C-alpha positions in Angstrom: 120.3 97.7 91.9 121.3 96.1 88.6 118.7 94.5 86.3 118.5 90.7 86.5 117.2 88.3 83.9 114.2 86.1 84.4 115.3 82.5 84.9 114.2 79.5 82.9 111.9 76.8 84.4 113.5 74.8 87.2 113.9 71.1 86.9 112.2 68.7 89.2 115.5 67.8 90.8 116.3 71.5 91.5 113.0 72.4 93.1 112.8 69.2 95.2 116.4 69.4 96.5 116.1 72.0 99.3 119.1 74.2 99.7 121.1 74.7 102.9 120.3 78.5 102.6 123.3 79.4 104.8 123.4 82.7 103.0 120.3 83.8 104.8 122.4 84.5 107.9 122.5 88.2 108.5 119.7 89.0 106.1 116.5 90.8 107.1 113.2 89.3 106.3 109.5 90.3 106.8 106.8 87.7 106.7 103.1 88.6 106.6 100.7 86.0 108.0 103.6 85.2 110.3 101.6 84.2 113.4 100.3 80.9 112.1 100.5 78.3 109.3 102.8 78.7 106.3 104.0 82.2 107.3 105.0 81.1 110.8 106.8 78.0 109.5 108.7 80.0 106.9 109.6 82.8 109.3 110.8 80.2 111.9 113.0 78.5 109.4 114.5 81.7 108.1 115.3 82.7 111.7 116.9 79.3 112.3 119.1 80.0 109.3 120.4 83.2 111.0 118.1 85.8 109.5 116.5 88.7 111.3 112.8 88.1 111.0 109.8 90.3 111.6 106.5 88.3 111.9 103.6 90.4 110.8 100.0 89.3 111.5 96.6 90.6 112.5 96.6 88.3 115.6 98.6 90.1 118.2 98.2 87.4 120.9 99.5 84.6 118.7 102.2 86.8 117.1 103.6 88.0 120.4 103.6 84.5 121.8 105.4 82.9 118.9 107.9 85.8 118.8 108.7 85.3 122.5 109.1 81.6 122.0 111.6 82.1 119.2 113.4 84.8 121.1 113.8 82.4 124.0 115.7 80.1 121.6 118.1 82.9 120.9 116.6 83.7 117.4 116.4 87.2 116.1 112.7 87.5 115.8 110.2 90.3 116.5 106.4 90.7 116.0 104.8 93.7 114.4 100.9 93.7 114.4 99.2 94.7 111.2 96.1 94.0 109.2 97.5 93.9 105.7 94.2 95.4 104.4 95.5 98.7 105.9 98.2 100.5 104.0 99.1 102.5 107.1 99.4 99.4 109.2 101.7 97.8 106.7 103.9 100.9 106.5 104.3 100.7 110.2 105.2 97.0 110.0 107.8 97.6 107.2 109.4 100.4 109.2 109.6 98.2 112.3 111.3 95.5 110.3 113.9 97.8 108.8 114.7 99.3 112.2 115.1 95.8 113.6 118.2 95.1 111.5 121.6 96.6 112.4 122.1 98.0 108.9 118.4 99.2 108.7 117.7 97.5 105.4 115.3 94.9 104.1 116.3 91.9 102.0 113.4 89.4 101.8 109.6 89.8 102.0 107.3 86.8 102.1 103.6 87.7 101.5 102.0 84.8 103.2 99.0 86.5 104.8 95.6 85.2 103.5 92.0 84.8 104.3 89.9 81.7 103.6 86.5 83.1 104.3 83.4 84.0 102.2 81.8 82.3 99.3 80.3 83.9 96.2 76.8 82.5 96.5 75.5 81.8 100.0 73.3 78.8 100.5 70.5 80.9 101.9 70.9 83.9 99.6 67.5 85.4 98.8 66.8 86.5 95.2 65.7 90.0 94.5 61.9 90.3 94.1 61.6 93.9 93.3 63.7 96.7 91.8 62.9 98.7 94.9 64.9 96.2 97.0 68.5 96.9 97.7 70.7 93.8 97.9 72.9 93.6 101.0 76.6 94.3 100.4 78.6 91.0 100.2 81.5 90.3 102.5 84.8 91.3 100.8 87.4 90.2 103.4 88.9 87.5 101.1 89.4 89.9 98.2 90.5 92.7 100.5 93.1 90.5 102.2 94.4 88.3 99.5 94.3 90.7 96.6 94.5 94.3 97.9 96.5 93.4 101.0 99.0 91.4 99.0 99.2 94.2 96.5 100.1 96.6 99.3 102.8 94.2 100.5 104.3 94.0 97.0 104.4 97.7 96.5 105.9 98.4 99.9 108.5 95.7 99.2 109.6 97.5 96.1 109.7 100.9 97.9 111.6 99.7 101.0 114.0 97.4 99.0 115.1 100.5 97.1 115.3 102.7 100.3 118.9 104.2 100.5 120.9 103.2 103.6 120.9 105.6 106.5 124.0 107.7 107.1 126.4 106.0 109.4 129.3 107.0 111.8 132.7 105.5 111.2 132.2 102.7 113.8 128.7 101.9 112.5 129.9 101.9 108.9 132.5 99.2 109.7 129.8 97.1 111.4 127.4 97.6 108.5 130.1 96.6 106.0 130.6 93.3 107.9 126.9 92.7 107.8 126.8 93.4 104.1 129.6 91.0 103.4 128.0 88.3 105.5 124.8 88.5 103.5 126.6 88.5 100.1 124.7 91.5 98.8 122.3 89.2 96.9 119.4 90.7 95.0 116.3 91.5 97.1 113.7 88.8 97.1 109.9 89.1 97.1 108.0 85.8 97.6 104.2 85.9 96.9 102.2 83.1 98.4 99.2 82.3 96.2 97.5 78.9 96.0 96.8 76.2 93.6 93.3 77.5 93.7 94.7 80.1 91.4 95.2 77.4 88.8 92.2 75.2 89.5 88.6 76.4 89.3 86.8 75.7 92.6 83.2 77.2 92.5 82.6 76.4 96.2 85.5 78.7 97.1 84.9 81.4 94.4 85.9 84.4 96.5 89.1 82.7 97.7 89.9 81.3 94.3 89.4 84.6 92.4 91.5 86.5 95.0 94.3 84.1 94.5 94.0 84.5 90.8 94.7 88.1 91.5 97.9 87.3 93.3 98.9 85.1 90.3 98.2 88.0 88.0 100.1 90.4 90.2 103.1 88.1 90.1 103.1 87.8 86.3 102.7 91.5 85.9 105.4 92.8 88.2 108.1 90.1 87.8 109.7 91.7 84.7 109.2 95.2 86.2 111.0 94.4 89.4 113.6 92.2 87.7 114.6 95.3 85.7 115.1 97.0 89.0 117.2 94.2 90.5 114.4 92.6 92.6 113.6 88.9 92.3 109.9 88.1 92.4 108.8 84.4 92.8 105.5 82.8 93.6 104.5 79.8 95.7 101.2 78.0 95.0 100.5 75.5 97.7 97.8 72.9 97.7 95.8 72.6 100.9 98.1 72.2 103.8 96.6 71.4 107.2 96.8 74.3 109.6 94.4 75.7 112.2 93.1 78.1 109.7 92.4 75.5 107.0 91.2 72.7 109.2 87.5 73.1 108.4 88.3 73.4 104.6 90.4 70.3 104.4 87.4 68.3 103.2 87.7 70.1 99.9 91.1 68.7 99.4 90.0 65.2 100.2 86.8 65.6 98.3 88.8 65.8 95.0 90.8 62.7 96.1 94.0 64.6 96.7 96.4 64.0 99.5 97.2 66.8 101.9 100.0 69.3 101.1 103.1 69.1 103.3 104.4 72.0 105.2 108.1 71.0 104.9 107.7 71.3 101.1 106.3 74.8 101.3 109.2 75.8 103.6 111.7 74.2 101.2 110.3 76.0 98.2 110.5 79.3 100.1 114.1 78.6 101.0 114.9 78.0 97.4 113.3 81.3 96.3 114.9 83.3 99.2 118.4 81.9 99.0 119.0 81.1 95.3 119.9 84.3 93.5 119.4 82.5 90.2 115.6 81.9 90.8 113.8 84.8 89.2 110.2 85.0 88.1 109.3 81.3 88.8 105.9 80.0 90.1 106.4 76.9 92.2 103.5 74.5 93.0 103.7 72.9 96.4 101.7 69.7 95.6 100.9 66.8 97.8 103.8 64.7 96.4 106.5 67.2 95.4 107.3 70.8 94.3 106.8 71.5 90.7 107.7 74.5 88.5 104.4 75.6 86.9 106.1 77.1 83.8 104.2 79.7 81.9 100.7 78.6 80.9 100.4 81.6 78.5 103.2 79.9 76.6 101.1 76.8 76.0 101.6 74.8 79.1 98.4 74.5 81.2 99.4 74.5 84.8 96.0 73.5 86.0 96.0 70.5 83.8 99.5 69.6 84.9 98.5 69.7 88.6 95.5 67.5 87.8 97.8 64.8 86.5 100.3 65.5 89.4 97.7 65.0 92.1 95.2 62.5 90.7 96.6 61.0 87.6 93.7 62.6 85.7 93.0 65.7 83.7 91.2 68.4 85.7 89.5 69.8 82.6 88.3 66.4 81.6 86.7 65.7 85.0 83.1 65.8 83.7 81.5 62.8 85.3 77.9 61.6 85.7 76.5 62.8 89.0 73.0 61.3 89.1 72.7 59.0 92.0 76.2 59.8 93.4 75.5 62.9 95.4 74.5 61.0 98.5 77.7 58.9 98.6 79.9 62.0 98.1 78.0 64.1 100.6 78.0 61.4 103.3 81.8 61.3 103.0 81.9 65.1 103.0 79.8 65.3 106.2 82.0 62.7 107.9 85.2 64.4 106.9 83.9 67.8 107.9 83.0 66.6 111.3 86.5 65.3 111.8 87.9 68.7 110.7 85.6 70.5 113.1 86.8 68.2 115.9 90.4 69.0 115.2 89.8 72.7 115.1 87.8 72.5 118.3 90.7 70.7 120.0 93.1 73.3 118.7 91.0 76.2 120.2 90.7 74.4 123.5 94.5 74.0 123.5 94.9 77.7 122.9 92.7 78.4 125.9 94.5 76.0 128.1 97.9 77.2 127.0 98.9 73.8 125.6 101.7 73.5 123.1 100.2 72.6 119.7 102.4 71.7 116.8 101.0 73.9 114.0 103.1 72.3 111.4 101.7 68.8 111.6 98.1 68.7 112.8 96.6 65.3 111.8 93.1 64.7 110.4 92.6 61.0 109.5 91.2 60.9 105.9 88.2 58.8 105.1 88.1 56.6 102.0 85.6 57.2 99.2 85.3 57.6 95.5 86.7 61.0 94.5 84.8 61.3 91.2 81.5 62.0 92.8 83.2 64.7 95.0 84.7 66.3 91.9 81.4 66.3 90.1 80.0 68.4 92.9 82.9 70.8 93.6 83.6 71.7 90.0 80.0 72.2 88.9 79.0 75.7 87.7 76.6 76.1 90.7 78.3 75.5 94.0 74.9 74.6 95.6 73.0 72.5 93.2 69.3 71.9 93.8 70.0 68.2 94.0 72.3 68.7 97.1 71.3 66.3 99.8 70.1 67.1 103.3 73.6 66.5 104.7 75.0 69.5 102.7 72.0 71.6 103.7 73.0 71.0 107.4 76.8 71.3 107.0 78.1 73.6 109.7 80.9 75.5 107.9 81.4 78.8 109.7 81.7 80.7 106.5 78.6 79.1 104.9 75.9 80.0 107.2 72.8 77.9 107.8 70.4 80.7 107.9 70.3 80.9 111.7 67.9 83.4 113.2 69.3 86.3 115.2 67.4 88.7 117.3 69.2 92.0 118.1 67.7 94.1 120.9 68.5 97.7 120.1 70.5 97.7 116.8 71.9 101.2 117.3 75.4 102.5 117.5 76.9 99.1 118.3 74.2 96.7 117.3 73.7 98.1 113.8 77.3 97.4 112.9 77.0 93.9 114.3 73.8 93.4 112.2 75.5 94.4 109.0 78.2 91.8 109.5 75.8 89.1 110.3 73.5 89.8 107.4 76.6 89.7 105.1 77.3 86.2 106.4 73.8 84.9 105.7 72.1 85.0 109.1 68.4 86.0 109.2 68.5 89.0 111.5 65.6 90.8 113.2 66.1 94.0 115.1 63.9 95.5 117.9 63.4 99.2 117.1 61.2 102.0 118.3 61.0 104.4 115.3 59.9 104.0 111.7 63.0 105.8 110.3 65.2 103.3 112.2 63.2 100.4 110.9 63.7 101.6 107.3 67.4 101.7 107.8 67.5 98.3 109.3 65.5 96.9 106.4 67.9 98.6 103.9 70.7 96.7 105.6 69.0 93.4 104.8 67.4 92.6 108.1 63.8 92.6 109.5 62.5 95.1 112.0 60.0 94.6 114.8 58.5 97.6 116.7 58.6 97.7 120.4 60.6 98.9 123.4 62.6 97.4 126.2 59.6 97.2 128.6 57.6 95.0 126.2 58.6 91.7 127.9 56.1 89.4 126.1 57.4 90.6 122.7 61.1 90.2 123.6 60.4 86.7 125.1 58.5 85.7 121.9 61.3 86.7 119.5 63.9 85.2 121.7 62.1 81.9 121.8 62.0 82.0 118.0 65.7 82.8 117.6 68.9 80.8 117.6 71.0 83.8 118.7 70.2 86.9 120.8 72.4 89.9 121.1 71.4 92.8 123.4 73.1 96.1 122.5 70.5 98.6 123.6 71.7 99.3 127.1 73.7 97.7 129.9 71.2 98.6 132.6 67.7 97.4 131.7 67.1 94.3 133.8 63.5 93.7 132.6 64.5 93.2 129.0 67.3 90.8 130.0 64.8 88.8 132.1 62.5 88.6 129.1 65.4 87.2 127.0 66.3 84.6 129.7 62.6 83.5 129.8 62.7 83.0 126.0 65.9 81.0 126.3 64.4 78.8 129.0 61.5 78.0 126.6 63.9 76.9 124.0 66.1 74.9 126.4 63.0 73.1 127.7 62.4 71.8 124.1 66.1 70.9 123.7 66.8 73.9 121.4 70.2 75.6 121.6 70.5 79.4 122.1 73.5 81.7 122.2 73.0 85.0 124.1 75.6 87.8 124.0 74.8 90.7 126.4 76.5 94.1 126.3 77.8 95.5 129.5 80.6 98.1 129.8 83.8 98.8 131.7 82.1 101.4 133.7 81.6 98.5 136.1 85.3 99.0 136.9 84.7 102.6 138.1 86.9 103.4 141.1 85.3 106.8 141.8 88.6 108.6 140.9 86.8 111.6 139.5 89.9 112.4 137.5 92.2 112.6 140.6 94.7 109.9 139.7 95.7 107.2 137.2 94.9 103.8 138.7 97.6 101.1 138.4 94.9 98.4 138.3 94.4 96.6 135.0 91.6 94.0 134.7 91.9 91.0 132.4 89.1 88.8 131.2 91.3 85.8 131.7 90.8 86.2 135.4 87.0 86.0 136.1 87.4 86.0 139.9 88.5 89.6 139.9 85.3 90.6 137.9 83.1 88.3 140.0 84.5 90.2 143.1 83.2 93.6 142.0 80.4 94.8 144.2 76.8 94.6 143.0 76.6 98.4 143.4 79.0 99.0 140.5 77.5 100.4 137.3 75.9 97.6 135.1 76.8 95.0 137.7 73.3 94.1 138.8 72.4 93.1 135.3 75.6 91.2 134.7 75.1 89.3 138.0 71.6 88.2 137.0 73.0 86.7 133.8 76.0 85.1 135.4 73.8 83.6 138.2 71.3 82.3 135.7 74.1 80.7 133.6 75.6 79.0 136.7 72.6 78.0 138.7 69.3 78.0 136.6 68.1 74.5 135.9 67.5 75.3 132.2 70.1 77.9 131.6 73.1 76.1 133.1 72.9 73.3 130.5 74.7 73.0 127.1 71.4 74.2 125.5 72.2 77.8 126.6 75.4 79.7 126.1 75.4 83.1 127.8 78.3 85.6 127.3 78.8 89.2 128.4 80.7 91.6 126.2 82.3 94.4 128.2 83.6 97.2 125.9 85.4 100.3 127.2 85.1 103.8 125.7 83.7 103.3 122.2 84.5 105.7 119.3 84.1 105.5 115.6 81.8 106.3 112.7 79.8 104.4 110.1 78.7 106.8 107.3 75.9 104.4 106.4 74.3 104.7 109.9 75.1 108.3 110.7 75.4 107.6 114.4 77.8 109.0 117.0 79.1 107.8 120.3 78.3 109.9 123.4 81.3 111.1 125.4 83.6 112.9 123.0 80.7 114.5 121.0 79.1 115.7 124.2 82.4 117.3 125.4 82.7 118.9 121.9 79.2 120.3 122.0 79.9 121.8 125.4 83.1 123.4 124.0 81.2 124.8 121.1 78.6 126.3 123.4 80.9 127.6 126.1 84.2 128.2 124.3 86.3 125.7 126.2 86.6 122.0 126.7 86.8 120.4 130.1 87.6 117.4 132.2 86.5 116.1 135.6 88.9 116.9 138.4 92.5 116.9 137.3 91.7 114.7 134.3 94.3 112.1 135.3 92.0 109.0 135.2 92.6 106.6 132.3 90.3 104.4 130.2 90.8 101.8 127.5 89.2 102.3 124.0 87.8 100.5 121.0 86.5 101.5 117.5 82.9 100.5 117.0 83.7 98.5 113.9 86.4 96.5 115.7 83.9 95.9 118.5 81.3 94.7 116.0 83.8 92.2 114.6 84.5 91.1 118.1 80.8 90.1 118.5 81.0 88.0 115.4 84.3 86.4 116.3 82.8 85.5 119.8 79.6 84.2 118.2 81.5 82.0 115.8 83.7 80.7 118.7 80.5 79.8 120.6 79.0 78.1 117.6 82.1 76.1 117.0 82.5 74.9 120.5 81.3 71.3 120.9 81.3 71.1 124.7 79.2 67.9 125.0 81.6 66.1 122.6 84.5 67.2 124.7 82.9 66.2 128.0 82.9 69.8 129.1 79.2 70.6 129.0 79.8 74.3 128.7 81.4 74.8 132.2 84.2 76.9 130.7 81.8 79.6 129.7 79.8 79.5 132.9 83.0 79.8 134.9 83.9 82.9 132.8 81.2 84.6 130.8 83.2 87.8 130.5 84.8 89.2 127.4 86.6 92.6 127.3 87.3 94.3 124.0 90.0 97.0 123.6 92.6 98.0 121.1 95.6 98.1 123.4 95.6 101.9 123.7 94.5 104.2 126.6 93.8 107.9 127.1 93.4 110.1 130.1 90.4 112.4 130.2 92.8 115.4 130.3 94.1 114.2 127.0 90.5 114.0 125.7 89.8 117.6 126.7 93.1 118.7 125.1 92.4 116.8 122.0 88.8 118.1 121.6 90.0 121.7 122.1 92.9 121.3 119.7 90.6 119.9 117.0 88.1 122.7 117.4 90.9 125.3 117.1 92.1 123.5 114.0 88.5 123.6 112.6 88.3 127.3 113.3 85.6 126.9 116.0 87.7 127.9 119.0 90.2 130.8 119.1 93.9 130.2 118.7 95.3 130.4 122.3 97.9 133.0 123.2 100.3 132.3 126.0 99.9 135.8 127.5 96.1 135.8 127.3 94.5 134.3 130.4 91.1 134.7 128.9 92.0 132.3 126.1 92.2 129.3 128.3 90.6 126.5 126.3 90.9 123.6 128.7 89.9 123.6 132.3 88.1 121.6 135.0 84.4 121.2 134.8 82.9 123.1 137.7 80.1 121.0 139.3 78.9 123.9 141.5 78.6 126.2 138.6 76.3 123.7 136.8 78.8 122.3 134.2 77.9 118.8 135.2 74.2 119.5 134.5 75.1 120.3 130.9 76.9 117.0 130.5 75.7 113.9 132.1 74.2 115.4 135.3 75.0 113.1 138.3 76.5 110.6 135.9 79.2 112.9 134.8 81.8 111.5 137.2 81.3 107.9 136.3 81.0 108.7 132.6 84.2 110.8 132.1 86.0 110.8 135.3 86.7 107.1 136.0 89.6 104.8 135.7 88.7 101.8 133.6 91.6 99.8 132.3 90.9 96.4 130.7 92.7 93.8 128.6 90.9 91.6 126.0 92.9 88.4 126.4 90.2 85.9 125.4 89.1 87.5 122.1 92.7 87.7 120.9 93.0 84.0 121.7 90.1 83.5 119.4 91.9 85.3 116.6 90.3 88.7 116.9 92.5 91.8 116.6 91.8 95.5 116.3 92.4 97.0 112.8 90.5 100.3 112.7 92.1 103.8 112.9 93.0 105.2 116.3 90.7 107.4 118.4 92.2 110.8 117.4 92.4 110.0 113.7 88.8 108.8 113.8 87.8 111.9 115.7 89.3 114.4 113.4 88.5 112.6 110.1 85.0 111.2 110.8 83.3 112.2 114.1 84.1 115.9 114.5 82.9 116.7 111.0 79.6 115.0 111.8 79.3 116.9 115.1 79.9 120.2 113.3 77.4 119.4 110.6 74.9 118.6 113.3 75.7 121.7 115.3 75.5 124.0 112.3 72.1 122.6 111.3 70.6 123.6 114.7 68.7 126.9 115.2 70.9 129.5 116.9 68.6 129.4 119.9 69.4 125.8 120.4 73.2 126.3 120.4 73.4 126.5 124.1 74.9 124.2 126.7 71.4 123.6 128.1 70.5 121.9 124.8 73.1 119.2 125.5 71.1 117.9 128.4 68.4 117.0 126.0 70.6 115.4 123.3 72.7 113.2 125.6 
């Protein structure tokens, strides 16, 4: 590709006259963040102009839905799931996009994915009091997504823009030539979506603002490099545009007295950058009134100052105002506006649940009227949470600015400890019920409190439940007494009109069909259909506890009210590893230890039965997503009184992949051969058989899970997590075999090698399971 020069600043007329962009027909575009907001609007418009479009997003449910809707209109659109924080996931999405085009090339990339969450200083952040204390690790999702993820997108764009075309046959070559002529062979185009937050200092949004500054810096750094390689790089910097993601942050826009940004202007600016080959290296602000070329502030033109004049008729840098006596007025307005934003967001989520068509391009939040100066004096102060902040700010319910709610986690082990880490990072006050001093020390190091006890200590569990806003039980799915103790504590809170959220952990063993490896079941359960789960017999694994919770939520005088929200998380086979916790799951490590002791890996029956799967870190994030959804829901305001949750308290959690237990045995054996722990098999050596059926009569089951071996590793358990995906959750962690070989197997081998030789027997496993 030939070098191209950077273009001069565009006139106001040029950037506000949106092009026809007919030359997008036949081109191939990839849009990250394509399942909602700006990304979806741009992707839809590109497709309407005749381009092939691949929408890339972390939200599979929304992405698949929007892609299907656009396909039904005859548009050339596909969806590729990816968390842009993952290089591998983005590589897969880019490959899918290139394969989607007849000529297998890529012409345009719009990096629109972003994350609004996390602040720099939490309202309830506790200062360090001793050098011996370790501060909790802050959440990094905004930086990881907006800076690193966008950097990945930019680098992959350069690599795949320069990918040589594949070899073609004579007929294919003629077709490709026609496609090339149709798209005019224009220079490739990379459009980075930053934000005007990258030009205006906003302390309350420090993580978001700084991460968008990184996108701005990336743009300025690579635009001459890529122009020299024939690739156009431009940047869009929108002001706050109402979308479902930004609904609860729109008060920030109004707090500085600025009108809302307009989606059609963002789309028009993207069309200009994508279709006009003469636009190279420009940064375009999408303000509330018009689009504006931001020039080059390093050349003496301060873009932040210009946007202050553009939006408010005042100089942002000169916005020092007297704040004494004005905080109350501003914060009253903030509180009113935020409640309106929450109501809109709540309506949007309910619309998603009910399958209603919501116009994402033009959600409406009526703006209140108030003096913007007092708002500015707050937002742009050096401390985002001044000591003078009024009680209304202290009680603001922004999801990403936690109010210090108290969480009680029963059994913060393999699952619960990962949940605990996420909640501590978000500012919750977390207490974990533990049995051992070593575990307590680890929990305290994670930033939480620990209380000693066991599941049979009902008074202790009831007491801590009664003192907590949120309770999460991750210890076991089968201990009814501890669940009853929790319900008693929630009743005490409900009787005094205190709200409680309870998330109980069950498991998809409740779907066990007693296959014992004999067949793959065609039955797939979905949490969108609670009647099929309700119909499961009470004799199924975990079911007696789940029924007690569901019955209490539906019929108990105190627990069937809006004061109690009871949910049941139902994960499938859990895998994964957190190096900070040094904890393993059960099934695969147990099969591996058996293989190390006996020289072969096994399966129950023929190993044909199938199970869904989830990485423990994806599962932990699912708990937090569900918790936030329950916190956000305002059932009483909607006239619902929580009936939707009582009708269906069930939430599956899976990553869209399945395995058979024969595949597990094969995979474990192969990994141990690769690690040099099992012999390399020879086709002519019957004695080298490395995978076979567990022989119950010979005592193999006794060295695994005893009588529970069949339900543990011989069941069919196929589930689909519809509801969590509707809430915006999506799996992002590595797959089960990548995790096994890279993380878990090395831990199993270290553990195995540390044992005395006498303990390396299959009988030992009965004690460690």
